[in-house]
C-alpha positions as CSV (number, residue, x, y, z in Angstrom):
1,X,-19.6,-7.4,-10.2
2,X,-22.1,-8.4,-7.0
3,X,-19.9,-11.1,-6.0
4,X,-16.6,-8.7,-6.8
5,X,-17.8,-6.0,-4.5
6,X,-18.5,-8.5,-1.7
7,X,-15.2,-9.9,-2.2
8,X,-13.5,-6.1,-1.6
9,X,-15.5,-5.6,1.0
10,X,-14.8,-8.8,3.0
11,X,-10.9,-8.0,2.1
12,X,-10.6,-5.1,3.5
13,X,-13.2,-6.0,6.6
14,X,-10.4,-8.8,7.0
15,X,-7.5,-7.7,6.0
16,X,-6.6,-5.9,9.1
17,X,-5.9,-9.5,10.5
18,X,-3.3,-10.2,8.3
19,X,-1.3,-7.5,7.9
20,X,2.5,-9.1,6.8
21,X,5.7,-6.8,7.2
22,X,6.0,-4.4,4.2
23,X,9.1,-1.8,2.7
24,X,8.4,1.5,2.8
25,X,9.3,2.2,-0.8
26,X,7.1,-0.7,-2.0
27,X,4.2,1.1,-0.1
28,X,4.9,4.3,-1.5
29,X,5.3,2.9,-4.6
30,X,2.1,1.2,-4.4
31,X,0.5,4.1,-3.2
32,X,1.9,5.9,-6.7
33,X,0.4,2.6,-8.7
34,X,-2.8,3.1,-7.3
35,X,-3.2,6.9,-7.8
36,X,-2.1,6.7,-11.2
37,X,-3.9,3.6,-12.2
38,X,-7.5,5.4,-10.9
39,X,-7.7,2.8,-7.9
40,X,-8.7,5.7,-5.6
41,X,-11.8,6.5,-7.1
42,X,-12.7,3.4,-8.4
43,X,-12.5,2.4,-4.3
44,X,-15.1,4.9,-3.3
45,X,-17.5,4.0,-6.4
46,X,-17.0,0.2,-5.3
47,X,-18.3,1.7,-1.9
48,X,-20.7,3.2,-3.4
49,X,-22.3,0.7,-5.4
50,X,-21.8,-2.3,-2.7
51,X,-24.2,0.0,-0.6
52,X,-26.5,0.4,-3.0
53,X,-26.5,-3.6,-3.7
54,X,-26.6,-4.3,0.1
55,X,-29.5,-1.6,0.4
56,X,-31.7,-3.2,-1.7
57,X,-30.8,-7.0,-0.6
58,X,-31.7,-5.9,2.9
59,X,-34.6,-3.8,3.1
60,X,-35.1,-4.2,7.1
61,X,-32.0,-3.0,8.0
62,X,-32.6,0.6,9.1
63,X,-31.2,3.6,6.7
64,X,-28.9,4.8,10.2
65,X,-27.1,1.4,10.5
66,X,-26.3,1.8,6.8
67,X,-25.2,5.5,6.9
68,X,-23.0,4.6,9.8
69,X,-21.4,1.3,8.1
70,X,-21.1,3.4,4.6
71,X,-19.6,6.0,6.2
72,X,-16.9,4.3,7.8
73,X,-15.8,2.4,4.6
74,X,-15.9,5.7,3.0
75,X,-13.3,7.5,5.5
76,X,-10.7,4.4,4.5
77,X,-8.3,6.8,3.0
78,X,-6.3,5.7,-0.2
79,X,-3.2,5.7,2.5
80,X,-5.0,2.9,4.8
81,X,-6.3,1.5,1.5
82,X,-2.7,0.8,0.5
83,X,-1.1,-0.1,3.8
84,X,-3.8,-3.2,4.1
85,X,-3.6,-4.2,0.6
86,X,0.7,-3.6,0.3
87,X,1.3,-7.7,1.9
88,X,-1.1,-9.1,-0.7
89,X,0.2,-7.5,-3.7
90,X,3.9,-8.4,-2.4
91,X,2.9,-11.5,-2.5
92,X,2.3,-11.5,-6.1
93,X,4.2,-8.2,-7.4
94,X,7.4,-7.0,-6.9
95,X,8.9,-3.7,-6.6
96,X,10.0,-4.0,-10.1
97,X,6.1,-5.2,-11.5
98,X,4.9,-2.3,-9.6
99,X,7.2,0.3,-11.4
100,X,6.7,-1.4,-15.0
101,X,3.0,-0.8,-14.1
102,X,3.5,2.9,-13.3
103,X,5.2,3.3,-17.0
104,X,2.0,1.9,-18.4
105,X,0.0,4.3,-16.5
106,X,2.2,7.5,-17.4
107,X,1.8,6.2,-21.3
108,X,-0.7,7.7,-23.3
109,X,-2.8,4.6,-23.5
110,X,-2.6,3.7,-19.9
111,X,-3.7,7.4,-18.6
112,X,-7.1,6.6,-21.0
113,X,-7.0,3.4,-19.0
114,X,-6.9,5.1,-15.9
115,X,-9.6,7.8,-16.9
116,X,-11.9,5.5,-18.1
117,X,-11.4,2.8,-15.7
118,X,-14.8,4.1,-13.1
119,X,-16.8,4.4,-16.6
120,X,-15.9,1.0,-17.7
121,X,-17.1,-0.5,-13.4
122,X,-20.2,1.6,-13.8
123,X,-21.3,-0.8,-17.2
124,X,-19.8,-3.8,-16.6
125,X,-21.9,-3.5,-12.8
126,X,-25.1,-2.7,-15.0
127,X,-24.3,-5.3,-17.6
128,X,-23.6,-8.2,-14.5
129,X,-27.3,-6.8,-13.1
130,X,-29.1,-7.4,-16.0
């Protein structure tokens, strides 16, 4: 799970270097899918957990440095996240794929999954740290 968080951080940090052209409709659909799937909430949780791990692994770094770094990551809005990740998603998922995922997240089981995803991630991280 630590690798997942590190990969997320690195991909968000460096994805600005590899922006591709994305369709406005695709970006809008991706944002809707992120909203329905609980991705924004999961993203914020992952950021917090990432900094817990970083602080534990680097106790010599001053708290003020971590606070500034964490503030920068936390201020990344869902719109910015969608903008940064749209080219990646577009390489692997079509507009129709996203629309079908949206349909899933609007079903009772999709809503249940989205609602519980942050708890699933939290408990998964705890298992991964054992």
